[in-house]
N, CA, C and O of each residue as an XYZ file, in Angstrom:
924
protein
N       0.910     -1.157      0.041
C       0.014     -0.054     -0.007
C       0.898      1.246      0.083
O       0.911      1.982     -0.903
N       1.525      1.530      1.024
C       2.485      2.557      1.254
C       4.051      2.057      1.382
O       4.410      1.263      2.251
N       4.855      2.578      0.488
C       6.168      1.973      0.573
C       6.889      3.152      0.538
O       6.678      3.981     -0.347
N       7.898      3.356      1.591
C       8.825      4.329      1.866
C      10.317      3.587      1.750
O      10.576      2.587      2.420
N      11.184      4.137      0.906
C      12.387      3.605      0.576
C      13.618      4.511      0.836
O      13.780      5.551      0.197
N      14.371      4.142      1.671
C      15.760      4.827      1.725
C      15.515      6.297      1.920
O      16.142      7.128      1.264
N      14.562      6.646      2.862
C      14.046      8.284      2.927
C      15.168      8.874      3.907
O      15.537      8.258      4.907
N      15.565      9.844      3.614
C      16.487     10.752      4.415
C      15.826     12.297      4.470
O      15.130     12.787      3.581
N      16.172     12.878      5.600
C      15.738     14.223      5.608
C      16.567     14.955      6.713
O      17.007     14.424      7.733
N      16.697     16.165      6.370
C      17.622     17.151      7.074
C      16.832     18.372      7.642
O      15.955     18.855      6.926
N      17.059     18.877      8.804
C      16.865     20.224      9.321
C      18.129     20.919      9.415
O      18.839     20.791     10.413
N      18.500     21.755      8.289
C      19.713     22.388      8.437
C      20.911     21.415      8.720
O      21.018     20.539      7.862
N      21.764     21.376      9.653
C      22.944     20.463      9.831
C      22.343     19.200     10.263
O      22.909     18.139      9.998
N      21.133     19.236     10.968
C      20.636     17.914     11.707
C      20.145     16.936     10.740
O      19.381     17.303      9.848
N      20.508     15.763     10.840
C      19.955     14.742      9.982
C      18.889     13.913     11.007
O      19.143     13.276     12.029
N      17.608     14.169     10.336
C      16.354     13.831     11.120
C      15.805     12.546     10.765
O      15.296     11.820     11.619
N      15.883     12.218      9.512
C      15.473     10.767      9.099
C      16.391     10.054      8.477
O      16.913     10.548      7.477
N      16.785      8.751      8.925
C      18.003      8.087      8.421
C      17.550      6.912      7.604
O      16.886      6.059      8.195
N      17.817      6.742      6.312
C      17.463      5.715      5.539
C      16.418      4.817      5.759
O      16.626      3.605      5.703
N      15.084      5.378      6.054
C      14.130      4.710      6.334
C      13.538      3.891      5.216
O      13.416      4.308      4.064
N      13.191      2.737      5.623
C      12.383      1.676      4.838
C      11.268      1.216      5.400
O      11.360      0.548      6.430
N       9.953      1.504      4.795
C       8.782      1.207      5.780
C       7.783      0.695      4.806
O       7.605      1.339      3.772
N       7.058     -0.488      5.046
C       6.044     -0.803      4.232
C       4.639     -1.008      5.169
O       4.527     -1.768      6.131
N       3.685     -0.180      4.649
C       2.481     -0.307      5.338
C       1.424     -1.336      4.342
O       1.076     -1.177      3.172
N       1.139     -2.257      5.168
C       0.337     -3.430      4.530
C      -1.115     -2.942      4.489
O      -1.776     -2.435      5.395
N      -1.515     -3.264      2.997
C      -3.003     -3.017      2.814
C      -3.730     -3.630      3.529
O      -3.438     -4.794      3.806
N      -4.973     -2.995      4.077
C      -5.944     -3.614      4.834
C      -5.616     -3.674      6.350
O      -6.441     -3.980      7.211
N      -4.330     -3.352      6.580
C      -4.008     -3.485      8.147
C      -4.008     -2.059      8.855
O      -3.989     -0.979      8.265
N      -4.029     -2.239     10.077
C      -3.800     -1.007     10.976
C      -2.360     -1.017     11.466
O      -2.044     -1.920     12.241
N      -1.556     -0.220     11.146
C      -0.104     -0.112     11.503
C       0.052      0.886     12.534
O      -0.527      1.956     12.346
N       0.737      0.731     13.607
C       1.101      1.728     14.451
C       2.486      2.205     14.399
O       3.368      1.361     14.559
N       2.780      3.303     14.222
C       3.994      3.938     14.264
C       4.288      4.632     15.591
O       3.622      5.600     15.956
N       5.363      4.093     16.359
C       5.541      4.358     17.638
C       7.123      4.977     17.797
O       8.005      4.911     16.941
N       7.212      5.557     19.056
C       8.475      6.252     19.473
C       8.285      7.263     20.416
O       7.163      7.737     20.592
N       9.436      7.714     21.155
C       9.344      8.776     22.059
C       9.086     10.144     21.334
O       9.286     10.187     20.120
N       8.682     11.190     21.954
C       8.598     12.556     21.297
C      10.098     12.945     20.677
O      11.163     12.745     21.260
N       9.947     13.501     19.462
C      11.248     14.109     18.986
C      11.894     13.005     18.116
O      12.983     13.342     17.651
N      11.477     11.782     17.795
C      12.270     10.680     17.079
C      12.034     10.848     15.658
O      12.736     10.188     14.892
N      11.112     11.666     15.166
C      10.896     12.037     13.749
C       9.621     11.468     13.075
O       9.456     11.412     11.857
N       8.640     11.005     14.125
C       7.372     10.488     13.545
C       6.674     11.494     12.741
O       6.476     11.254     11.550
N       6.252     12.668     13.296
C       5.672     13.670     12.492
C       6.410     14.117     11.185
O       5.806     14.341     10.136
N       7.764     14.229     11.333
C       8.563     14.518     10.214
C       8.385     13.590      9.016
O       8.487     14.009      7.863
N       8.135     12.414      9.294
C       8.109     11.251      8.360
C       6.610     11.484      7.811
O       6.437     11.332      6.602
N       5.581     11.823      8.576
C       4.281     12.052      8.135
C       4.356     13.148      7.399
O       3.739     13.012      6.343
N       4.912     14.279      7.542
C       5.103     15.575      6.693
C       5.685     15.087      5.484
O       5.256     15.554      4.429
N       6.645     14.173      5.455
C       7.162     14.098      4.255
C       6.203     13.191      3.175
O       6.127     13.433      1.971
N       5.486     12.088      3.885
C       4.393     11.425      3.246
C       3.303     12.412      2.545
O       2.756     12.182      1.467
N       3.102     13.510      3.334
C       1.997     14.238      2.853
C       2.468     15.430      1.894
O       1.624     16.127      1.332
N       3.711     15.625      1.739
C       4.315     16.369      0.653
C       4.508     17.767      1.493
O       4.942     18.739      0.874
N       4.238     17.875      2.703
C       4.530     19.157      3.542
C       5.969     19.520      3.685
O       6.329     20.685      3.847
N       6.934     18.324      3.610
C       8.115     18.565      3.554
C       8.777     17.543      2.461
O       8.348     16.405      2.273
N       9.845     18.097      1.797
C      10.369     17.469      0.697
C      11.592     16.612      1.240
O      12.544     17.214      1.735
N      11.596     15.418      1.175
C      12.856     14.693      1.646
C      14.025     14.976      0.701
O      13.890     15.270     -0.486
N      15.231     14.854      1.374
C      16.493     14.863      0.885
C      16.745     13.808     -0.176
O      17.354     14.045     -1.219
N      16.212     12.564      0.173
C      16.439     11.491     -0.773
C      15.612     10.383     -0.325
O      15.210     10.255      0.832
N      15.335      9.458     -1.444
C      14.583      8.218     -0.994
C      13.374      8.435     -2.077
O      13.352      9.291     -2.963
N      12.286      7.368     -1.766
C      11.030      7.469     -2.477
C       9.896      7.173     -1.490
O      10.032      6.640     -0.389
N       8.652      7.639     -2.102
C       7.540      7.426     -1.401
C       6.484      7.070     -2.435
O       6.107      7.856     -3.304
N       6.045      5.864     -2.284
C       5.031      5.355     -3.379
C       3.596      4.909     -2.485
O       3.578      4.335     -1.396
N       2.552      5.309     -3.211
C       1.195      4.768     -2.747
C       0.834      3.797     -3.881
O       0.568      4.214     -5.008
N       0.830      2.394     -3.537
C       0.513      1.488     -4.547
C       1.671      1.597     -5.736
O       2.870      1.461     -5.490
N       1.166      1.845     -6.983
C       1.942      2.128     -8.161
C       2.389      3.443     -8.308
O       3.328      3.701     -9.061
N       1.690      4.471     -7.531
C       2.056      5.811     -7.874
C       3.226      6.355     -6.980
O       3.242      6.212     -5.757
N       4.234      7.013     -7.727
C       5.435      7.630     -7.069
C       4.927      9.218     -6.608
O       4.704     10.142     -7.391
N       4.821      9.253     -5.219
C       4.433     10.745     -4.631
C       5.640     11.394     -4.494
O       5.541     12.587     -4.209
N       6.819     10.920     -4.622
C       7.972     11.707     -4.012
C       8.175     13.173     -4.310
O       8.369     14.007     -3.426
N       8.117     13.459     -5.664
C       8.338     14.727     -6.318
C       6.917     15.487     -6.288
O       6.882     16.591     -6.831
N       5.873     15.039     -5.763
C       4.512     15.706     -5.919
C       4.377     16.783     -4.736
O       4.665     16.523     -3.567
N       3.940     17.929     -5.151
C       3.359     18.673     -4.073
C       2.418     18.193     -3.169
O       1.959     17.073     -3.394
N       1.926     18.979     -1.920
C       1.025     18.340     -1.264
C      -0.406     18.575     -1.881
O      -1.344     17.855     -1.536
N      -0.564     19.601     -2.808
C      -1.905     19.729     -3.436
C      -1.928     18.712     -4.441
O      -3.048     18.283     -4.717
N      -0.848     18.175     -5.118
C      -0.862     17.209     -6.087
C      -1.195     15.787     -5.406
O      -1.880     14.940     -5.980
N      -0.680     15.625     -4.213
C      -1.101     14.206     -3.584
C      -2.385     14.313     -3.108
O      -2.866     13.225     -2.789
N      -3.104     15.278     -2.952
C      -4.348     15.218     -2.247
C      -5.315     14.331     -2.856
O      -6.048     13.698     -2.096
N      -5.450     14.168     -4.259
C      -6.429     13.279     -4.956
C      -5.884     11.837     -4.924
O      -6.509     10.952     -5.507
N      -4.716     11.564     -4.247
C      -4.059     10.357     -4.473
C      -4.710      9.095     -3.656
O      -4.483      7.925     -3.966
N      -5.521      9.483     -2.607
C      -6.065      8.583     -1.726
C      -5.666      8.435     -0.405
O      -5.859      7.400      0.233
N      -5.068      9.515      0.073
C      -4.595      9.554      1.560
C      -5.413     10.757      2.318
O      -5.479     11.943      1.992
N      -6.023     10.074      3.445
C      -6.693     10.970      4.421
C      -5.877     11.222      5.567
O      -5.469     10.242      6.189
N      -5.526     12.537      6.006
C      -4.670     12.836      7.049
C      -5.365     13.581      7.963
O      -6.110     14.508      7.645
N      -5.111     13.140      9.322
C      -5.714     13.765     10.550
C      -4.452     14.095     11.164
O      -3.837     13.175     11.704
N      -3.908     15.392     11.170
C      -2.767     15.801     11.863
C      -2.806     16.146     13.429
O      -3.813     16.415     14.085
N      -1.712     16.088     13.797
C      -1.545     16.130     15.256
C      -2.242     17.546     15.718
O      -2.028     18.494     14.961
N      -3.036     17.787     16.856
C      -3.631     18.941     17.061
C      -4.782     19.226     16.172
O      -5.309     20.337     16.234
N      -5.201     18.363     15.386
C      -6.594     18.377     14.832
C      -6.688     19.494     13.729
O      -7.261     19.160     12.692
N      -6.259     20.622     13.803
C      -6.162     21.771     12.623
C      -7.545     21.813     11.777
O      -7.614     21.864     10.549
N      -8.410     21.789     12.501
C      -9.837     22.102     11.866
C      -9.856     23.686     11.800
O      -9.083     24.381     12.459
N     -10.845     24.197     10.914
C     -10.970     25.570     10.687
C     -12.165     26.059     11.781
O     -13.343     25.717     11.684
N     -11.643     26.891     12.795
C     -12.543     27.085     13.824
C     -13.697     28.178     13.501
O     -14.725     28.288     14.169
N     -13.399     28.896     12.477
C     -14.571     29.798     12.210
C     -15.413     29.347     11.145
O     -16.314     30.057     10.698
N     -15.132     28.066     10.668
C     -16.150     27.459      9.800
C     -16.978     26.553     10.572
O     -16.507     25.961     11.543
N     -18.527     26.364     10.098
C     -19.166     25.430     10.728
C     -18.583     24.038     10.574
O     -17.623     23.789      9.845
N     -19.265     23.103     11.352
C     -18.790     21.612     11.220
C     -19.199     21.168      9.718
O     -18.424     20.467      9.068
N     -20.301     21.548      9.243
C     -20.581     21.012      7.795
C     -19.763     21.760      6.714
O     -19.555     21.223      5.627
N     -19.324     22.930      6.990
C     -18.366     23.665      6.097
C     -16.943     22.943      6.154
O     -16.289     22.721      5.135
N     -16.563     22.630      7.319
C     -15.371     21.813      7.520
C     -15.167     20.558      6.720
O     -14.118     20.239      6.161
N     -16.521     19.749      6.736
C     -16.432     18.637      6.140
C     -16.671     18.699      4.687
O     -16.342     17.715      4.025
N     -17.199     19.721      4.098
C     -17.330     19.968      2.722
C     -16.093     20.245      2.098
O     -15.900     19.907      0.931
N     -15.233     20.834      2.775
C     -13.826     21.178      2.107
C     -13.355     19.966      1.443
O     -12.738     20.214      0.408
N     -13.470     18.656      1.749
C     -12.708     17.649      1.022
C     -13.551     17.232     -0.178
O     -13.003     16.418     -0.921
N     -14.805     17.640     -0.519
C     -15.641     17.103     -1.254
C     -15.056     17.155     -2.843
O     -15.115     16.171     -3.581
N     -14.461     18.502     -3.270
C     -14.018     18.517     -4.520
C     -12.778     17.440     -4.948
O     -12.481     17.201     -6.119
N     -12.206     16.922     -3.935
C     -11.193     16.048     -4.185
C     -11.566     14.683     -4.473
O     -10.802     13.895     -5.031
N     -12.767     14.392     -4.086
C     -13.327     12.972     -4.340
C     -13.462     12.636     -5.896
O     -13.936     13.420     -6.717
N     -13.032     11.504     -6.152
C     -13.014     10.871     -7.602
C     -14.413     10.991     -8.225
O     -14.556     11.334     -9.399
N     -15.567     10.666     -7.314
C     -16.748     10.603     -7.878
C     -17.421     11.932     -7.847
O     -18.608     11.983     -8.170
N     -16.766     13.049     -7.479
C     -17.247     14.384     -7.385
C     -18.789     14.585     -6.969
O     -19.631     15.325     -7.479
N     -18.900     13.665     -5.845
C     -20.182     13.960     -5.005
C     -19.951     15.079     -4.378
O     -18.845     15.463     -3.999
N     -21.299     15.811     -4.208
C     -21.277     17.279     -3.732
C     -21.982     17.329     -2.269
O     -22.125     18.335     -1.573
N     -22.382     16.023     -1.974
C     -23.034     15.978     -0.549
C     -22.096     15.255      0.279
O     -21.364     14.392     -0.203
N     -22.080     15.639      1.785
C     -21.329     14.801      2.640
C     -21.938     13.371      2.663
O     -23.152     13.174      2.629
N     -21.115     12.509      2.717
C     -21.652     10.914      2.614
C     -22.349     10.675      4.027
O     -21.920     11.021      5.128
N     -23.508     10.011      3.732
C     -24.260      9.729      5.162
C     -23.457      8.951      6.105
O     -23.698      9.075      7.306
N     -22.476      8.117      5.683
C     -21.812      7.313      6.576
C     -21.057      8.038      7.548
O     -20.835      7.613      8.682
N     -20.604      9.308      7.029
C     -19.874     10.385      8.075
C     -20.676     10.745      9.364
O     -20.182     10.778     10.491
N     -21.973     11.011      9.056
C     -22.739     11.343     10.219
C     -23.212     10.245     11.056
O     -23.559     10.424     12.224
N     -23.233      8.971     10.400
C     -23.599      7.650     11.065
C     -22.410      7.340     12.011
O     -22.571      6.883     13.142
N     -21.226      7.619     11.471
C     -19.997      7.265     12.476
C     -20.147      8.226     13.605
O     -20.085      7.882     14.785
N     -20.356      9.499     13.174
C     -20.203     10.668     14.279
C     -21.475     11.206     14.379
O     -21.707     12.234     13.744
N     -22.355     10.696     15.070
C     -23.696     11.437     15.178
C     -23.664     12.797     15.696
O     -24.447     13.687     15.362
N     -22.591     12.917     16.639
C     -22.504     14.331     17.168
C     -22.303     15.451     16.033
O     -22.829     16.562     16.082
N     -21.548     15.041     15.109
C     -21.411     16.067     13.996
C     -22.547     16.448     13.267
O     -22.661     17.612     12.882
N     -23.407     15.591     13.031
C     -24.911     15.794     12.667
C     -25.566     16.696     13.411
O     -26.165     17.644     12.902
N     -25.508     16.477     14.682
C     -26.318     17.269     15.786
C     -25.787     18.828     15.677
O     -26.480     19.846     15.691
N     -24.418     18.719     15.570
C     -23.820     20.094     15.566
C     -23.308     20.660     14.153
O     -22.368     21.453     14.111
N     -23.875     20.279     13.165
C     -23.371     20.707     11.850
C     -23.425     22.062     11.613
O     -22.712     22.529     10.725
N     -24.223     22.839     12.322
C     -24.355     24.354     11.969
C     -23.377     25.120     13.123
O     -23.274     26.347     13.119
N     -22.774     24.397     13.964
C     -21.937     25.149     14.953
C     -20.732     25.380     14.329
O     -20.433     24.708     13.341
N     -19.875     26.370     14.829
C     -18.592     26.729     14.240
C     -17.640     25.552     14.882
O     -17.924     25.085     15.985
N     -16.641     25.152     14.234
C     -15.761     24.214     14.775
C     -14.965     24.666     15.977
O     -14.565     23.827     16.784
N     -14.741     25.834     16.118
C     -14.035     26.304     17.370
C     -14.872     26.237     18.609
O     -14.405     26.425     19.732
N     -16.013     25.986     18.385
C     -17.105     25.934     19.631
C     -17.080     24.440     20.036
O     -17.544     24.160     21.141
N     -16.658     23.597     19.371
C     -16.798     22.054     19.866
C     -15.543     21.821     20.741
O     -14.481     22.434     20.631
N     -15.848     20.778     21.684
C     -15.044     20.233     22.572
C     -13.779     19.623     21.770
O     -13.790     19.448     20.552
N     -12.668     19.319     22.632
C     -11.454     18.805     21.938
C     -11.792     17.410     21.387
O     -11.249     17.078     20.333
N     -12.585     16.614     21.959
C     -13.103     15.291     21.430
C     -13.844     15.400     20.273
O     -13.673     14.671     19.296
N     -14.834     16.472     20.360
C     -15.745     16.596     18.943
C     -14.928     17.151     17.950
O     -15.215     16.912     16.777
N     -13.838     17.940     18.250
C     -13.048     18.575     17.174
C     -11.940     17.251     16.445
O     -11.566     17.252     15.272
N     -11.634     16.359     17.331
C     -11.009     15.258     16.730
C     -11.953     14.483     15.876
O     -11.546     14.024     14.809
N     -13.174     14.303     16.260
C     -14.066     13.300     15.436
C     -14.287     14.193     14.219
O     -14.311     13.605     13.138
N     -14.445     15.454     14.216
C     -14.613     16.384     13.042
C     -13.349     16.201     11.981
O     -13.468     16.041     10.767
N     -12.138     16.262     12.715
C     -10.888     16.079     11.868
C     -10.919     14.639     11.124
O     -10.601     14.468      9.947
N     -11.327     13.708     11.958
C     -11.531     12.304     11.373
C     -12.319     12.238     10.088
O     -11.943     11.768      9.015
N     -13.622     12.861     10.423
C     -14.648     12.971      9.508
C     -14.275     13.591      8.175
O     -14.544     13.064      7.095
N     -13.580     14.845      8.334
C     -13.137     15.520      7.142
C     -12.088     14.704      6.112
O     -12.027     14.804      4.886
N     -11.284     13.864      7.011
C     -10.310     13.059      6.116
C     -11.096     12.012      5.473
O     -10.785     11.649      4.339
N     -12.143     11.460      6.124
C     -12.906     10.331      5.481
C     -13.791     10.838      4.276
O     -14.074     10.064      3.361
N     -14.196     12.063      4.284
C     -14.935     12.725      3.151
C     -14.283     12.508      1.901
O     -14.960     12.357      0.884
N     -12.866     12.472      1.871
C     -12.110     12.256      0.597
C     -12.280     10.814     -0.016
O     -11.819     10.561     -1.129
N     -12.881      9.973      0.654
C     -12.814      8.560      0.479
C     -11.549      7.936      0.220
O     -11.258      7.457     -0.875
N     -10.753      7.940      1.279
C      -9.263      7.575      1.081
C      -9.198      6.024      1.035
O     -10.084      5.254      1.407
N      -7.848      5.668      0.452
C      -7.295      4.361      0.516
C      -6.685      4.090      1.945
O      -6.877      3.091      2.638
N      -5.999      5.063      2.203
C      -5.278      4.957      3.385
C      -5.423      6.264      4.290
O      -5.177      7.392      3.862
N      -5.866      5.976      5.644
C      -6.215      6.995      6.589
C      -4.822      7.029      7.423
O      -4.308      5.972      7.789
N      -4.270      8.214      7.691
C      -3.143      8.381      8.469
C      -3.518      9.351      9.770
O      -3.825     10.515      9.515
N      -3.504      8.972     10.956
C      -3.834      9.646     12.110
C      -2.577      9.894     12.970
O      -1.893      8.956     13.379
N      -2.311     11.109     13.216
C      -1.139     11.457     14.137
C      -1.547     11.857     15.636
O      -1.970     12.968     15.953
N      -1.364     10.830     16.464
C      -1.800     11.050     17.867
C      -3.345     11.400     18.154
O      -3.594     12.356     18.890
N      -4.298     10.708     17.635
C      -5.677     10.986     17.678
C      -6.056     11.128     19.078
O      -7.008     11.859     19.348
N      -5.397     10.489     20.041
C      -6.115     10.383     21.307
C      -5.499     11.691     22.317
O      -5.962     11.914     23.436
N      -4.517     12.393     21.772
C      -3.849     13.438     22.481
C      -5.011     14.437     22.959
O      -5.797     14.992     22.192
N      -4.987     14.573     24.350
C      -5.574     15.715     25.070
C      -7.296     15.366     24.981
O      -8.155     16.199     25.272
N      -7.555     14.113     24.568
C      -9.037     13.692     24.492
C      -9.461     12.982     25.782
O      -8.678     12.270     26.411
N     -10.724     13.199     26.149
C     -11.288     12.612     27.349
C     -11.439     11.034     26.988
O     -11.505     10.630     25.827
N     -11.487     10.167     28.177
C     -11.325      8.728     28.120
C     -12.611      8.197     27.306
O     -12.505      7.231     26.550
N     -13.692      8.798     27.475
C     -14.919      8.056     26.683
C     -14.856      8.417     25.198
O     -15.304      7.632     24.362
N     -14.311      9.588     24.854
C     -14.028      9.761     23.457
C     -12.930      8.880     22.858
O     -13.038      8.300     21.777
N     -11.941      8.839     23.604
C     -10.828      7.780     23.120
C     -11.297      6.335     22.897
O     -10.850      5.588     22.027
N     -12.177      6.057     23.721
C     -12.920      4.619     23.543
C     -13.638      4.640     22.202
O     -13.561      3.665     21.454
N     -14.379      5.793     21.858
C     -15.081      5.889     20.832
C     -14.212      5.851     19.385
O     -14.517      5.237     18.363
N     -13.184      6.592     19.594
C     -12.225      6.612     18.455
C     -11.483      5.296     18.206
O     -11.129      4.994     17.066
N     -11.274      4.609     19.135
C     -10.796      3.350     18.918
C     -11.735      2.367     18.197
O     -11.406      1.589     17.301
N     -12.981      2.530     18.742
C     -13.996      1.738     18.186
C     -14.194      1.986     16.617
O     -14.403      1.088     15.802
N     -14.093      3.366     16.325
C     -14.359      3.914     14.837
C     -13.048      3.278     13.972
O     -13.235      2.707     12.897
N     -11.672      3.444     14.574
C     -10.641      3.003     13.902
C     -10.825      1.415     13.558
O     -10.606      1.001     12.419
N     -11.200      0.641     14.512
C     -11.473     -0.821     14.337
C     -12.538     -1.035     13.271
O     -12.290     -1.893     12.424
N     -13.637     -0.404     13.199
C     -14.721     -0.353     12.277
C     -14.383     -0.055     10.883
O     -14.791     -0.693      9.913
N     -13.595      0.978     10.858
C     -13.003      1.391      9.582
C     -11.940      0.340      8.889
O     -11.900      0.064      7.690
N     -11.230     -0.093      9.758
C     -10.135     -1.033      9.348
C     -10.710     -2.398      9.123
O     -10.498     -3.004      8.073
N     -11.506     -2.938     10.190
C     -11.806     -4.457     10.117
C     -12.998     -4.626      9.174
O     -13.105     -5.508      8.322
N     -13.984     -3.542      9.477
C     -15.320     -3.884      8.772
C     -15.466     -3.323      7.434
O     -16.285     -3.826      6.665
N     -14.697     -2.256      7.059
C     -14.759     -1.635      5.713
C     -13.368     -1.833      4.845
O     -13.295     -1.601      3.638
N     -12.273     -2.305      5.669
C     -11.298     -2.632      4.969
C     -10.158     -1.455      4.717
O      -9.162     -1.649      4.019
N     -10.458     -0.174      5.407
C      -9.520      0.775      5.158
C      -8.256      0.625      5.688
O      -8.177      0.320      6.878
N      -7.135      0.798      4.963
C      -5.778      0.752      5.565
C      -5.569      1.875      6.487
O      -5.915      2.999      6.121
N      -5.024      1.689      7.681
C      -4.864      2.905      8.513
C      -3.254      2.721      9.019
O      -2.699      1.650      9.267
N      -2.699      4.012      9.093
C      -1.417      4.341      9.570
C      -1.596      5.160     10.872
O      -1.930      6.337     10.740
N      -1.408      4.662     12.113
C      -1.742      5.383     13.362
C      -0.211      5.687     14.029
O       0.709      4.871     14.073
N      -0.189      7.011     14.510
C       0.858      7.266     15.468
C       0.232      7.649     16.707
O      -0.583      8.550     16.907
N       0.863      6.623     17.700
C       0.040      6.764     18.962
C       1.155      6.219     19.968
O       2.070      5.449     19.674
N       0.847      6.860     21.391
C       1.934      6.469     22.246
C       1.069      5.637     23.473
O       1.681      4.999     24.330
N       0.028      5.695     23.459
C      -0.970      4.897     24.551
C      -0.959      3.384     23.990
O      -1.524      3.017     22.959
N      -0.178      2.549     24.901
C       0.066      1.131     24.593
C      -1.328      0.455     24.601
O      -1.590     -0.307     23.670
N      -2.244      0.672     25.575
C      -3.492      0.027     25.644
C      -4.383      0.356     24.346
O      -5.020     -0.565     23.834
N      -4.435      1.533     23.852
C      -5.022      1.791     22.721
C      -4.425      1.345     21.337
O      -5.115      1.151     20.337
N      -2.993      1.200     21.400
C      -2.353      0.598     20.352
C      -2.698     -0.881     20.220
O      -3.044     -1.338     19.131
N      -2.597     -1.720     21.438
C      -2.904     -3.169     21.524
C      -4.367     -3.346     20.902
O      -4.598     -4.276     20.129
N      -5.360     -2.406     21.275
C      -6.558     -2.561     20.912
C      -6.977     -2.369     19.405
O      -7.891     -2.997     18.869
N      -6.170     -1.397     18.777
C      -6.646     -0.980     17.575
C      -5.729     -1.643     16.364
O      -6.203     -1.689     15.229
N      -4.440     -2.139     16.628
C      -3.353     -2.139     15.601
C      -3.273     -3.562     15.530
O      -3.657     -4.304     16.434
N      -2.631     -4.046     14.148
C      -2.248     -5.266     13.632
C      -0.701     -5.365     13.921
O      -0.176     -6.331     14.475
N      -0.026     -4.219     13.466
C       1.357     -4.309     13.294
C       2.034     -3.068     14.070
O       1.312     -2.170     14.503
N       3.197     -3.040     14.210
C       3.857     -1.885     14.841
C       5.188     -1.609     14.061
O       5.790     -2.475     13.427
N       5.582     -0.281     14.182
C       6.941      0.153     13.687
C       7.376      1.004     14.907
O       6.539      1.734     15.438
N       8.592      0.949     15.355
C       9.297      1.843     16.361
C      10.400      2.537     15.641
O      11.251      1.960     14.965
N      10.316      3.850     15.845
C      11.474      4.667     15.379
C      12.164      5.339     16.631
O      11.560      5.741     17.625
N      13.412      5.391     16.440
C      14.382      6.087     17.529
C      15.396      6.874     16.832
O      16.064      6.306     15.967
N      15.609      8.160     17.104
C      16.575      9.115     16.613
C      16.549      9.000     15.030
O      17.603      8.918     14.399
N      15.280      8.997     14.398
C      15.174      9.074     12.912
C      15.349      7.871     12.308
O      15.432      7.781     11.084
N      15.423      6.790     13.150
C      15.784      5.338     12.354
C      14.684      4.534     12.779
O      14.140      4.703     13.870
N      14.315      3.602     11.894
C      13.476      2.347     12.199
C      14.431      1.438     13.082
O      15.593      1.195     12.757
N      13.820      0.962     14.232
C      14.690      0.186     15.012
C      13.802     -1.158     15.535
O      14.359     -1.997     16.242
N      12.530     -1.290     15.181
C      11.882     -2.506     15.381
C      10.627     -2.450     14.704
O      10.173     -1.352     14.381
N      10.001     -3.528     14.449
C       8.801     -3.645     13.745
C       8.350     -5.073     13.817
O       9.207     -5.930     14.031
N       6.964     -5.456     13.646
C       6.467     -6.647     13.541
C       4.948     -6.757     14.015
O       4.354     -5.691     14.175
N       4.392     -7.728     14.210
C       2.978     -7.917     14.704
C       2.833     -7.639     16.230
O       3.776     -7.810     17.003
N       1.731     -7.246     16.586
C       1.469     -6.660     18.120
C       2.020     -7.716     19.097
O       2.496     -7.395     20.186
N       1.935     -9.025     18.653
C       2.483    -10.128     19.718
C       3.810    -10.020     19.856
O       4.341    -10.665     20.760
N       4.593     -9.207     19.014
C       6.148     -9.259     19.159
C       6.546     -7.928     19.909
O       7.738     -7.672     20.077
N       5.507     -7.035     20.385
C       5.719     -5.836     21.119
C       5.854     -6.001     22.493
O       4.978     -5.700     23.304
N       7.134     -6.559     22.814
C       7.366     -6.909     24.159
C       7.779     -5.983     25.186
O       7.931     -4.786     24.941
N       7.987     -6.544     26.451
C       8.234     -5.509     27.504
C       9.709     -4.844     27.249
O       9.998     -3.717     27.652
N      10.544     -5.642     26.569
C      11.828     -5.170     26.456
C      12.011     -4.002     25.423
O      12.827     -3.098     25.604
N      11.197     -4.086     24.336
C      11.071     -3.011     23.442
C      10.365     -1.816     23.970
O      10.713     -0.703     23.575
N       9.437     -1.947     24.800
C       8.663     -0.923     25.515
C       9.632     -0.129     26.465
O       9.649      1.102     26.495
N      10.463     -0.955     27.263
C      11.456     -0.231     28.023
C      12.612      0.595     27.514
O      13.090      1.599     28.042
N      13.013     -0.058     26.291
C      14.261      0.420     25.615
C      13.888      1.659     24.723
O      14.710      2.564     24.579
N      12.519      1.709     24.057
C      12.331      2.687     23.277
C      11.099      3.548     23.426
O      10.948      4.564     22.748
N      10.236      3.142     24.302
C       8.861      3.910     24.527
C       8.818      4.416     25.903
O       8.165      5.437     26.120
N       9.447      3.813     26.878
C       9.197      4.208     28.255
C      10.081      5.610     28.366
O      11.270      5.658     28.047
N       9.372      6.668     28.833
C       9.968      7.944     29.237
C      10.822      7.884     30.407
O      11.369      8.904     30.826
């Protein structure tokens, strides 16, 4: 599904991503893990075209995204939920969701019904401004906005950050439904181990810009947690 090969990135003199080779398997939920500052969000920014890598390649299926701008990548089939949500606070919930409609290949002009079925609160509050929603509701809006694109791959950067426990539970249920019932491929950046174990099939651990471990969730053992994930 998503293939990243020999990816390198620099910030000035600082080498931030080192020869990354990562494969995100189609139909699976893969969790990208690591302590703060190891390069996870930098990697996602490279995937989305927000940062141009120094070398290497990024492919979605057979399509090479490496040299494409963020705008050119938008129709390729990646839905992105950035860290901090980044909704438009002065637009209504409905207007936030409508932003993705022009990118859909089927040119549908209405918000798909299943978005409101997944997130009933968004339908209830569709005429309220995004900035008036709680943090958990804004996170649901950010996920809904990404799904409006009808993506092949959904990327979520720390979706549980700053979210109340009951909404974290709901978001976990929705990720499982999207992945297991609908078959959407998911790349999840997450720090909370119980959430990871509940939602994901595979894991990748990064440390200091390098991939240091990967495998199925049954291989995410206490030694790896202590060495690379414990603060």
